[in-house]
C-alpha positions in Angstrom: -166.4 26.9 -124.2 -165.9 23.9 -122.0 -166.1 23.9 -118.2 -162.4 23.7 -117.7 -161.7 26.8 -119.8 -164.5 28.7 -118.0 -163.1 27.9 -114.6 -159.5 28.7 -115.7 -160.6 32.1 -117.0 -162.4 32.9 -113.7 -159.3 31.8 -111.8 -157.1 33.9 -113.9 -159.3 36.9 -113.4 -159.6 36.4 -109.7 -155.8 36.1 -109.4 -155.1 38.9 -111.9 -153.0 36.5 -114.0 -152.6 37.1 -117.7 -150.5 34.1 -118.8 -151.1 30.3 -118.5 -147.6 29.8 -117.3 -148.4 31.9 -114.3 -151.7 30.0 -113.8 -149.7 26.8 -113.8 -147.3 28.1 -111.1 -150.2 29.3 -108.9 -151.9 25.9 -109.3 -148.7 24.0 -108.7 -148.9 22.1 -112.0 -146.8 22.3 -115.2 -147.3 24.7 -118.1 -148.0 21.6 -120.3 -150.8 20.5 -117.9 -152.6 23.9 -118.3 -152.0 23.7 -122.0 -153.5 20.3 -122.2 -156.5 21.5 -120.2 -157.0 24.5 -122.5 -156.7 22.4 -125.6 -159.1 19.6 -124.4 -156.3 17.0 -124.3 -156.6 16.6 -120.5 -158.6 17.8 -117.6 -157.7 19.2 -114.2 -157.7 16.8 -111.2 -160.0 17.4 -108.2 -157.3 19.2 -106.2 -156.7 21.7 -109.0 -160.4 22.3 -109.4 -160.7 22.8 -105.6 -157.8 25.4 -105.7 -159.5 27.3 -108.5 -162.8 27.2 -106.7 -161.3 28.4 -103.5 -159.7 31.4 -105.2 -162.8 32.3 -107.2 -165.4 31.7 -104.5 -167.0 29.1 -106.7 -168.6 25.8 -105.6 -166.5 22.7 -106.1 -169.8 20.8 -106.1 -170.8 22.8 -109.2 -167.6 22.7 -111.2 -166.2 19.2 -110.5 -169.2 17.3 -112.1 -169.1 19.7 -115.1 -165.4 19.0 -115.7 -166.0 15.3 -115.3 -168.9 15.5 -117.8 -166.4 17.1 -120.3 -164.0 14.2 -119.6 -166.7 11.5 -120.0 -166.0 9.0 -122.8 -169.6 8.2 -123.7 -173.0 10.0 -123.6 -174.3 7.9 -120.7 -171.4 8.8 -118.4 -171.8 12.5 -119.4 -175.5 12.4 -118.5 -174.6 11.0 -115.0 -172.2 13.8 -114.3 -174.6 16.4 -115.6 -177.3 15.0 -113.3 -174.9 15.3 -110.4 -174.2 18.9 -111.3 -178.0 19.5 -111.5 -178.5 18.0 -108.1 -175.7 20.2 -106.7 -177.3 23.3 -108.1 -180.7 22.3 -106.7 -179.3 21.7 -103.3 -177.5 25.0 -103.4 -180.8 26.8 -104.3 -182.7 24.8 -101.6 -180.4 26.0 -98.8 -181.0 29.5 -99.9 -177.8 30.6 -101.7 -178.2 32.9 -104.7 -177.0 31.0 -107.8 -174.1 33.5 -108.4 -172.9 32.8 -104.9 -172.8 29.1 -105.6 -171.2 29.4 -109.0 -174.4 28.3 -110.9 -174.0 29.5 -114.4 -176.4 30.0 -117.3 -174.4 27.2 -119.1 -175.7 24.7 -116.5 -179.3 25.8 -116.9 -179.0 25.4 -120.7 -177.4 22.0 -120.4 -180.1 20.8 -118.0 -182.7 21.1 -120.7 -181.0 18.2 -122.4 -180.7 16.0 -119.3 -183.8 14.1 -118.1 -185.0 15.0 -114.6 -184.7 12.6 -111.7 -188.0 11.7 -110.0 -188.3 9.4 -107.0 -191.5 7.5 -106.0 -192.2 5.8 -102.8 
């Protein structure tokens, strides 16, 4: 399942919404927008991601790069977005939040194994 559908499902559960048309109304987008997101024809904009994260208590810094990675048109761009998601997760852990509080999922940890680590030298 892609990041958009994962976040939509969390949002639906948090808001006790059963139908995508009601999700669309809550997010202030059209039914066809949500349908496009669900069927991988489009992706939510940052404002919609922020609304979903606010309602679910998830971190925008976690979800936005994942959704952008799904949107990426080539493997190189996807790697950049996944590295950003990795850095957001690391920062969240460094400041002492539990991964569940920050919205860090097992999917991210699995995905990280395919993305090279970033190392800096002086």
